[in-house]
N, C-alpha and C positions, 0 to 999 in steps of 0.2 A: 328393202333394208339390205346392207352388206353383210354377208355371211362370213364369219371368221373362222379360220382352222383352229385346231388345238394349240398350236405354238403361238398363235396371234393372240389367243385367249389368255395364255400363260403369260405373255409378255405386257399384255394389257392390264392383268391383275397386279403384275409385278410393279408396273409403273403407278397405278393407282395406290399401291400399299406403299412406295416410295413417298408419294405425294403427301399421303396421310401422315407419314411420320415427320415430314417437314413441317406439316401444318401444327402438329403437337409440339413440336420444337420451337416453333415462333410463339412470340408474346405478343399476341393481337386480340382486339376486343370481340365479342360475341359474334356480333353482325358479320365481322371479317370471317370468322371460322365459319359461319353459316354459309356465306357466300363462296368460300371455298370448297366446302361440302358438296354445294350444288354443281360447281364446276366438275369436280372430282367424280360425284356419284350420281349426277343428274336427279336431284331431289324432286324436282317439280314433275318428273315422270310418274312418280308414285305418290306424292304427297301435295296435299292441298293446303295445310296450316300445320305449323309446329308452335307449340307453347313449352318452353323451358322454364321450370320452377326450380329455383336453387334454394336449398333449405340451410337456415343458420345451424338447427338442431332438429330433433323429430318433432318439435312443436312450434318453431317459428319460422317464418318465411324470410330470406335473405333478399332476394331479387327475382324478377320475372322477365323473360324475354318472349317475343312474339315473332313469328316470320309466316309469310314474306312482308305483312305490315305490322306496325308495333301497337296496332288498336285491337285489344282481345274481344272476343265475342263475349255474349252474356254467360254462356256455358263456360269459357275459358276464364273468365274473371271470377265465377263461383268457384271453380276448381283452385284457382290461386289462393282465394280466402279459406278453403277447406283443404289445404295443402297437408295438414297434419293428418288428417284422416286417410288421404291418399296414401302417404308415407307409411300409416299404419298398416294398410291392407297390402301394400307392397313388401312389406316384412314378412308376410304369410305366402305370397305368390311372385312368381318372376314377372308376370304380365297380368294387366288388367285388360280384359277384352270388351267388345262394345256392349254385350248384355250385361256384363258384370258392372260397368260404368253406368248403365241406365239404372240399375238397382242401387248403387252407390250414390247417384245424384238424388233419386226418390228418398233414400233413408236419410239424407242430408238436409231435405227441405227444398230442394230445387224444383221450380214450378214452370221453368222455361221449357223451349223445344229441345230435344235432346238430339246432338248431332253424333253421328257413329265415330268413334275414334278409339285408339289404343294408346294405353299408358304403360311406358316402360320405366324402369328405375335407372337413375344415373348412379351407377356403382363403380367403385374401383376397388380392388383388393379387399372385398367384404364391407367397405363403408359405404353407406347411401348418403350421396350428396344432393340428391332431389329427384325429380323425375320428368320425363319429356311426354306430352300428349302431341299424338299424331293423328291428323284427320286424313285418311287416304283419299286419292282421287276417284278410285273406282269402288264398286262394292266389294266387300270382304270375300264374298262367293266367288267372285272373279279373280281372286288373288292367286298366284302361283307360289310355290316353295321359294323361288328366287326372290320374290317380293318380300317375303317375310326376313328372308336372309339379308336383304338390303336393309330393312329396318332394325335387325339386330345389330348389324354393323353401325349403323347412324347412332343408336343408343350407346353402343360400346365406345364410339369415338367421343361423344358428348361426355359420357361419363369420365373418360381419360382426360378430356379437355378441363372439366371443372375440378377434378382431384388436382391437376396441375394448378389450376388457378386458386384452388383453395390452399394448397401447399405455398404458393408463391405468397399469397395474402397472410397466411400464418407465420411464414419466415420474415416477412417485411414487419408484421406487428411484433414479432419477437424481437427483432433487431432494433425496432423503434423503442420497445420497452427497456431492452438492455441497454441501449444508448442513453436512454433517459436516466437509468439508473447510475450507469457510469459516469455521466455528465454531472449527476448530482452527489456524486462521491467527493469528500475531502481529499482522497488521494489523488495523486498526479499519474496519469497513465498514458503510455503512448507506445506505439508498435513500429518497428522498423524492419525493412527488408534487411537481411543479414549480409547481402552481398553488395547492394548499392547504398546502404545507409539511408534510404529514401523512407520518409515518414508515411505509414499506411494509415495510421489512425492516431488521433490525440483527443483526450476527453476536454470537456470544457474548463474543467478547473485547472488544468495545465495551460490552457490557451490563455486564460486570464491571468495565470501567475507570470507567463513569460511575454504577456501583450502581443499575441499572435492571432491573426484572423483566420487564415487558410494555410496552414503548415503541411497539410496532405501533399505529398509528392517532392517535397524539398529534403534537401540532405540535413540530418538530424545535428551534426556537430557544426554546421554553419548557422544554425538558427538558435542552438540551446547553448552553445559555448562563446567565449569572447576570443578573438583573435586566434582561431584554429585554422590550419592549413590541411589538416587530415584528419582520419579517425583518431579520436582522443586515445591516448596510450593507456588510460585507466579504463577503457570500455571492456566489459567482461564478456563480449560475444565470443572470442578465441577461446576462453576458459570454458564457456559453455559447450562449445563444439567439441572440446577435448574431453569433456567429463565422461567418465566411464559408465555412468548410469544415466538413464533418461530422466526427465523431469527435474533435474538439479536446479536449485535456487541459490544463486550468489547474493548474499547480504553483505552490503558495504555503505559507507558514509561518505558523502561528497560535499564539498564547499564549491558551489557553482560559480564558475568565472563571471557569468553574465548577470544573476540576479545577486550574487553575494550571499545567498541564502544556504543554509545546511539542510540536506537531504538524507533521509534514511532510505537507500535504495534496494529493493529486491529485484533481481533480473532473472529470467527464465527464457527458454525456447518453448514455442507452441506452434501448432499446426494452423496455418491460415485456411481461408475458405478454398483456395485453389490447390490445398494439398501440400503446399510449401512450408518449409520451416522459418519462422520469423521470430524476431527479438521483442520479448515483452518486458517493459519496465514500470513498476509500480513504486512510487515514491512518496514519502510523508515528509512535509516540512517541520523539521525539529529544531529550527532556529530560536524560537521563543521558549520551548521546552528546555532546550539545553541552557540558555541564558537563566531561567529560573532555577536550574538545577546547580548551575554554577553559583549563583547569588546565594542560594540556600546552603550551600556545601562548602564554599569558600570565603575566607574573610577578605573584606573589601580593602583593607589596608595593605596587608601582608601577601595576599593571594595564597595563604596557606589554608588547610582545611580548617574548618570552624570546630568548636568544642564537640557538637552533637556529631558531626561526620566522623571526625577523628576517634571518638569513643566507641562509636559503631564499628570502625575497622579494627580498633584495638580489641573489642569483644570476639569479632571474627577471627582475629589472629591468635587468640587464646585457644578458641575451639579447633582451630586448625592444628596449633601446636600440639595440642593433646592427641589429635588423631595421627599426626604425622611424626609424633616424637621428636619435636625440634624446639629450640630454645631461640629467645630474642632478648634484647637488651633495650631497656625502657630508659630515656634520658629525660629529665624535667630541668629546664634552665630557666633563669630569671634575669632580665635585664638590669645591669647595674647602673646606678646613678640616674635613672629615669627621670625621677621627680626633680633633682636638682637642675637638669638640663631644661625639662618643662618650665621650672620657675625662673631659671636665669635667661634661657634664649627662646622661650615661648613654645607652645605645643606642636607647631608645624616643626620646629627643630627636633622636637621629641619623636614625632612621627618618622622623620628621616632617619633617626637613630635605629628605631624599631625595624624599618625598612632595610637599611644597611645589613643589620645583623641577620635578619631574615634571609636576604639575598645571597650573603656569604655562607650561610649554613647549608642552603639548598644546593650550592655548587659542589658540596662534599657528600651528597647524599646518593645512595644507590636507587636504582628503579623501583625496588621493592620497599624500600623504606617509607615510613610514614612521618608526616610532619603536621602538626595542628597547633592552633594556639588555644590555650587553655584558659586563660584570663588576659587581662589588659597587658601585663609585661611577662606572663608565663607561657612558655612553650613546651610541648612534648615532641621528642623525636623516639620513633620505635626503629632501632637498628636490627635489620634480620639478616645481613650479610657478613658481619664482622663478630668476632670474639670480643671479649670485655677490653684485653689489653689494645686491640686496634681502634676500638672505640675511644678510649682515651687519648690515643695518639691523634685520630681525627679531629677531637675537640680542641686539642692543644694547638693543632695546625690552624684551626678556624680563628682561635683567640689570637695567635700570632698574626695571621693576615689582617685582622681587624685593627691591631696595634700598629703594624707597618703602613697600613693605608691612612690611618689617622694622623701618622707621623708626617707621611708625604703631603697629605692635603692640609696640614696645619689646623687640624680641629682642635679647639680649646678643650675638649674632653676626650677620653679615651673610650671606645665603645668596647664594652665587654660584658660579660654574663658569668654567673654562678651556676653551678649544675650539680645535679645528683644522678647517680647510675643504679639501676637495679636489674639484675639478670633473672629472666624468668625461665624455669625449667618445667618440663610437662608433668614431672612427678612432685611438684611444689604444691600443686592445687591452690594456688592463690587466686582469688577473684580479681577482677579489674580494680575494685576499690582498694583491696589489699595492696595491689602493684602500686597504684598511685600515692597511697600513704606512705609506703616504703620509700618510693624514690623522692617523696616530698621532703620526709625525714632526712634523707641523704644530701638534699639539695641545701637545706637549711643549716645543716652542720658546716657546708662550705660557705653559706652566706655569712654564719657568725665568724668565721675564720677571716672572710674577706673585710668585714667591718671592722674587726680587731685590727688587721694589717694595715687598713687605711688609717685608722686613728694612731696607730704607731708611726705610720710614715708622717703623718700630720705633725705629731709630737717631735719627732726627730728634726723636722724641717724647722719646727719653731724654736727648738733649742738651738740649732745652728745659727738661726736668726738672733739670737739671744733674747727672744721674747717670751720664753716660757716661764710661767709662774711655777717654781719648784714645789710650792707648798699646795697647789691646786691641781687636781686633775679634770682637765677641760674635755667635755664631751657634749655631744648633741641628743638629747634624750630620745628625740624620735627615731633615729638610725639606731641607736643601742637597743631600744626597745623592739624595733623590727628584727634586730639580729638575735635577740634570745627568746622571743615568743613567736609562735606561729600557730594559728588553728590548723588541725589537721582537715584534709579533705574529706 
């Protein structure tokens, strides 16, 4: 045998340690690990057979390995079946020696030939992953301390190997579970590199929504947008990077150019597996819910708020007015001559009259004003930005524009409306019902005046034409009745 000096021994030990580190860093099967240990430590010089028992927990076996052949002896097979008893004993002592093994086998009901062996726990950072049964080549009495040291090293290396294997499998299982959960979510989720815009991950829901099979590694804006030549101008990554606080979430709404769907987006930056910062977007398709909301809150013909939605906003405005000590003006208007237009020109023309008036009214309203349809031809406007005199001027401008438009287009009727105004002040303590009743009364005062004026105009025209019966006042009962009577809301 070649004798090595001290330096050579240190160098050999360092080289073996480096090989062991590389071994633990590699992801190879157990048989490859044992073969590598044989080359590094020379297992067959001291070991006749190794059985490695990996435990799922203290009571259940996960798997068993045997070296050099994969066929266990009767004793090894028995110990594999009784792995829970061995694990229980190893929790009380660091090593099971041959005489203790004989006693354990006898107590467990083993009746075969007992082969001398040592049992070491496969431990790492206090956790028991299983145990290794080692049958030595020579009698135990002939062993030197160096032989025991080598066995300790082997048991420690195998413990580290199975700790790594267990961690890898747990990570893989967790990743599988997380991926399964994320893929099953209704939310659309994807992750991109903040520098290259390449997709790192996308859940199945989003793949299905955008009809994508393997988007990973591809540029997000090329796949998820239509006719884009660079990163989207509305991409929130730059804002997230400039955010003064970490974990900032940007919430925004998007109409996607590729799908045409509306998404409620939540964007943030998270740490990826390699420690880098990446962009996470979670989205909810709100296209249908927005349509349902619009249908529930907006009148189909005029695209104004419905009665229910408008009254809810009016109730909120009353509460805000009281807390903010602010006033607002309520206007109720009723479209003139809608019934004669429907009777003479048809309901489609009547609908056009309603739409024309509503469109003109909207063009004069401020962003915070409220406009809703109260009934068939009655509408409410809540002016929040103008004093009473300005509101009157606005309404007269609307009526003048309608008149001029009708003249230009040669309409056989004049689009117009009569209205009433009521100014709400926070000190008045009126309820919403009070406000609507007051403004209704004001409107019908003007409505009566309008019908009287129309009758006077009609009489004047008939008189000029020489067709007026001076002894008889002609009127239409329905219109006169409407002018002088009205149920309060």
